N, C-alpha and C positions, 0 to 999 in steps of 0.2 A: 463643760470643763474649763477653766482659766488656762489659755496658754499665754506664752510670750513672743511677743513679735518685735522685730526691730524694722524700724523703719526710716529710712535715710531720706533726705530732702523734705525733710517733715514741716517745713514752714512755706513750702510752695501750697498754691491752692489745691493741687491734688493730694498732696500730702497732709497736708491740715483736714480735709475731708475724710482721708482714710484713717488718720489717728481718731478722731471722733466716732466714724463707724465701726472701727474695732474697739475702742474704749466702751461704747454703748453696748457691747455684747459681753462686757466683763473681763476682758481680756487685759493681760502686762503689757505696756508698752515701755521700748527703749528707742528713744527719739536721738537721731543723729545729724547735726545740720552745722552749718557755718557761720549762722548768723544770731549771735547772743541774744539781741533785745527781740527779735522775731521767737526766739524758740521761748523765752521767757513768757512772751505774750500767749505762746499756744499751752504752756505749760497751765497758765492761769484760766486760760478758758476750758480746759478739761477737767481742772479740779479734782484730779484723781487722789485717792489715797497714797500717801508715801511708798507704802509697800507695792503700790501697781506701778510705779513710774520711775524710768530713768531717762534722764535727759543729759544730752552731753554735745559740747560744741568741738568738732572734730574734725581734720581735713584727711576726707577720706582718699587724697592721692598719696598720705603719707602712711606706707605700709606698718611701720611700727605703732603709729598712732592708732590704727584700725586694730591692729592685735591686741595692745591695752585697751581699747574700748571692749572688745569682745570678750575679755578676762574680766573687766568690772561688770558688765551685763551678767555672764555666768557667774560670777561672785554673788550677786545681788538676786537673780531669780533662779538660779540651777539650770534646769532645761531651756534651752531656746528652740522655739519651732518654727518659726518663720522669719524670713528676711524678703522684706518687700522694698527694692532698690529703685528709689525715684528722682536721684539727681539727674539734672538734665542739663541744657546748655545747649545752645544751636551758633553756628558760626558758617556765613554762607553767602552767595550773592556776585561770588566771584567764578571764572574759569580758574581749572587747576593750574594753567600757567600764570595767573594772575595770582593765585594763592601766596601769601607768605608763608612760610617754614612754621612761623609761631602758631599759625592756625591750626596747622594739622598738630602742632605737639599740644596746643591747650583742648583739641577734642580728643585726642588720645588720651591725655590725663584725665580728663573729666568724664569717660565714657568708660574705657578701658581699664586705666590703671586703677579707678576705683573700684571697678566690678572684680578685678584680678584682686585687687587686697581684699574685699570684702568676704569673696568665697575662700580664699585662703585660711582667714581668720573664722569664719562663721562655719563654714559647711561642715567640718570636723564635730562641732556641737551640735548642729542640725541632725547628723549622723546619730551621734551618741545617745540623742533624744528617744531614736527610733521611729519618728513621726515629724516632719519637716515640710514647709513650702517655701520654694523661692520664687517672687515675681519680677519682674522689669516691665518697664515700658518700652514699645520701639515705635518707629513712624513706618507707615504702610509702602514705604518706598525701597526698603532695603534690597528687595530683591529685584527692582527695575529703577535703578538709579536715575533723577533726573538730572539736567544739567545744572550746573552752578551749586550743587551741595555735596560734593564729592568729598571733602573732609569729614564733615558730619556724619554721612550715608557709610562712609568707610569705618569711620570710629564704631557709628551703631552696628554694624555688621559683624566688626570684630567681638562686640559685646554681645551680640547673640550667639556667635559659634562658644563663646565661653558659657553662656546659659546653656546652651544645647550638650555640651560636653559636660558640663555638671550635671546634668539630668542623666547622663547616661554611666556617668562614675556613683551616682547613688541612688540608682533604681531599685537595686535589690535592698536598700536600707531604710526604705520608709519614707524618702523623701522625692518630691517632685518638683521640678524648675519649668517654669512656664513663661513664654513673652506674650503679652498681650500687646496688639500690633494696632495703631490708632492713626488716621490720616492728620489729625490734630485733636489737642486737650482743647475743647470749647468750653472756656471757663465761663463766658459770658452768653453761653445757650443761644447762639446766632445759627445754629445749624451749619456749623464750618466743619466739624469734626464730632469725637465723644464726649459728653459731658462729664465731669467728675464722677458725677452719681452713676453713669452706666459703667465707666472703668471701675469703680468702687464695687458694683453690684458682680462684674467679673471675678474681680479680686475675692471676692467673698465665696464665690461659688468655688475658684479654685482651692479654696483654702477649707473648705467642708471635706467631713471623709468620704461623700458621694464622689468627688473628684480625685479619688486618691489613685485612680488608674491612667489618669491624664498627665504626662512628663513630656518634655523635650517637644513641647507643641507651641506652635505661632496661632493664638488666638485671633482673628481678624473681626475688630470692632468698628471697622468702615464700610 
């Protein structure tokens, strides 16, 4: 059955792999990104029929822009079945005492506010469909923070809390929400983390009907 999948950060290495993998299974895609040239290139690569693709440049830190995007996706496809939130960004290498306030603000905006805005805009639509999946990616260090990564780890911990809260709120409405934890995304297959192929395979399982009882979980790929 064709389902509609929203992918954020679609032009990154993992987002690109994710888009291609779910497109190959016949699903419709809504791609949200902040880089128009790279988004245009991905659209050309996918070569999907117009009725199966929505692509838009949107600032996910802007709540109204995200709500507008959710309405546009819903207007085009009707039901929305999955939100795969892959927007990243890392700031670190400084002690808390030496970290500028701007770094903390940047991490909160990238990881917490984007997630909050997406959940506010898309979770009612996922619930209305009666079948939904929410997936995010997080570092393996959230529960045991290392030195000099405080603002990044704090923001990702807050993001995880939002995911787990959403899982609890939607557990009786056919929607699951889970976190895939990785040490790193090993784009060049150097053995330093989980490769995009491995991460996407985990996503595809979480997307399946067989994973319908898995929610509020941290899936360790490390």
